[in-house]
N, C-alpha and C positions, 0 to 999 in steps of 0.2 A: 556418550549420552545415547540413550535409547532413541531409534527411529520409530516415529509414531506415524501411524496411517494418516493420509491427508483427509480421510473420510471420518469426520467425528460423529460419535453417538450423541443423541439428544443430551444436553447438560454437559458433554465433555469439552474441555480445553484443550484445543491443539497447541503446543508449546513450541515445538520445533519442527521444521519439514526439511527434507533432503532437496537438492536440486531437482532430481528426477520427480519426487512427490509434487513440488512447487509446479512444475511443467505440466504435470498430468492434471493436477487439480484446476490449472488456469487455461489448459488447452493451448499452450504456447511450445514454441521450439526451444530447446536447451540454449542454442547460439544466441537468440534474442535476449534471453535472461542474462546470459553473460556479457551481452552489450550493455544491457541495464546496470550491471554491476560496474562495469567499466566507466560508465557515465556517471556513477554515484547515486543512482536512482535506489539501489538496493546495496545493503551492507550485510553480507554473509559472514558467518562465523566458520573459521576453518582456513586452513592454509592453501588449499587448491580446490577447484569445481568439483573433484570426486568426494571431497569430505566437507564441501558447504553445508552449512545449516542455516535455515532462514526462520526468522520469526513468523508467527502467525499473520502479524500485520503486513509482512511481505505479500501474503496471497491477495489482500486487498489491493495493495499497491500494484501488483503485476496486472491484476484485471483492470483496473482503472487506466493504467499505462497502455494496455492492449487496446481498450475502447478509444483512448485519445489517438493512438496512431491509425488504428483501422477505420473509425469512424470519422475522424476529422483531419487526418493526415499530418498529425504532429510529428515532428522528429524527436530523437531521443533527448536533445538538449531542452526542447520545449516541453517534453514529456516531465523532465526534472524540475523545471521552472512550475509547471502547472500543478504537479503534486505538491511541491512545497507551499505554494499559495493557498491550495485546497486545505491542506493540513492546518496552515496559519489560520485561516478563515474559521475553521472549525475550532480551533483552540480559544480564538476570540469570542465566538459564540458560546462556548462553554463558560468563559469567564463572565460574559454579560448574564448567563443564567444564574450564575452563583451569587452575583450581586443582586438578583432579583428583578432584574430587567427582562421584560418581555421582548423577544425577537420575532415578531410575525414575519413569516416568509424570509426569514433570514437578514432583514434589513433594519437597522436602527433609525429612527427618524432623529431630526436635530435635536429635539427636546428629550431624547432618550428613551422615548417610548416605542 
């Protein structure tokens, strides 16, 4: 698989990035990303860190994880839980939108409005 630059051109979609590209894009250390992988926060493709490939979604996950740790002092287990809850919330919000329900401010009233 071809290594793609972590810098996308306008309209270009990044499919996969290497561990090095992920770290450079997010401004984090390699060891920290390896710890996230060990915690189950990220799921790279490849047999070892030198060959790991990460989906573009991993860039967002790493950035959010870094902010959770740096700004809120959340540990890695808490980061994993928070990311899963945030993603579940987003999936539910999208489901509500598909069913034509308005979600002002991301909160649904008891009557569904």
